[in-house]
N, C-alpha and C positions, 0 to 999 in steps of 0.2 A: 595776356593783354594787360597793359598798364596805362592808366589815365593819370595825367599830371595836371594839377591846378595850382597856378601861382597866385600869390596875394602879397600885399604889403608895399607895393610900389606907390609912387606919389611924387609930390613936389617938395623939395627941401632946399634950404640955403646952403651955400658953400660952407664946409666945415661941419655940417650936420650929419645925422645918422639915420639910417633906415634898416629894417630887417625884412628881408624877403623870405617867404615860406613857400614850399612846394609840397602839397599833399598828394600822395600817390595812392591809387587803388590797385590792388593786385598783390598777391603774396610774393611774387617773384621780384618785387622791388628790393627785397632784402638781399638779393644776390647781385644786384646791379651796382655799377659805378654810377654815382649821381653827380651831375655837374651843373654849373651855372655858366651860361654863355650870354653875350650881349651883342647887340647890333645897333650901331649909331647910324643916322641918316647918311646914305651915300657910302657906307663902309661895309666891309664883309663881317659876317658873324665871327666872333672871337671867343676863345675860352677865357673865362674869368677864374674859375676854381673847380676842382673836382675832388671827390672823396670816394674811396673804394668801399667795398662791403665790409672790410675789416678796419676801416677808419684812417687809412693813409690819405694824405691830402697833398695837392699841389696847386700852385697859384700862378697867375700871370704876374710878371715882375712888377707891373705898375700898381698892383693892388696889395702886394705883400705888406704886412704890418698894418694895413688899414681894414682889410676884409677878412672875415673868418667864416669858413664853411663848416657845417656840422650836420649830423643826422640823428634822428630819434627813431630807433627801430620800433619801439612800442607804438608810436604814432604814425609810422610809415611816412615820415616827413623829413625833408632836408631844408636847411636854413642857410641864408647868407646874411651875416651881420656886416653892414657896411658903415664904417666910421670915417671921419675926416673926408667927407665926400667933396669932390671937385667937379667943376662944370664939365670937364672931359669925361666924367663917369656917366653923363647923360646918354641913355640908350634904352632900348627895349631889352629886358633881361628874360632869358628863356631857361627853363629847367629841362634837364635831359637825364634820361636813365638808359644806360646801355650795358650790354654784356657782349664782348667781342671774343672772349676765350671760352672754350667749352660749350656745352649745351645746357639750356636753350640759348640761342643768340637773339638779341633784340636791340632796338634803338627807338626810343620814344621821346617825344617833345611835348612840352606844354604850350599854351597859347601865347605866352609872353606877358610881361608886366612892365609898364612904362615907369622909368625912373628919370626925373628931371631935376638937375641941380642948378640953381640960379646963382649967379655971381654977385 
């Protein structure tokens, strides 16, 4: 079992920065691929960034060079550093931990953190 708790959301002006944190409970988080997804009003949830257990990352094209995902194994925490924020980044951001290859397999979600970027 993995519980994910996001923090760090809030209101920021366009061009500003925020750092989201996702603290995980459960030792199996270390073997999970961790990801950040977002969902804007009236839109589907979309992938923002993911990081594998061995540190490989991938990003949605619209956030490349602005957002950075990282993880701290000692703290069981994954981060999303968001720079040069734009109003279109406004959404609820969700942390995810999943493992779809091998055993055990799992897929856990956090409760979400609101990020609002004003123009």
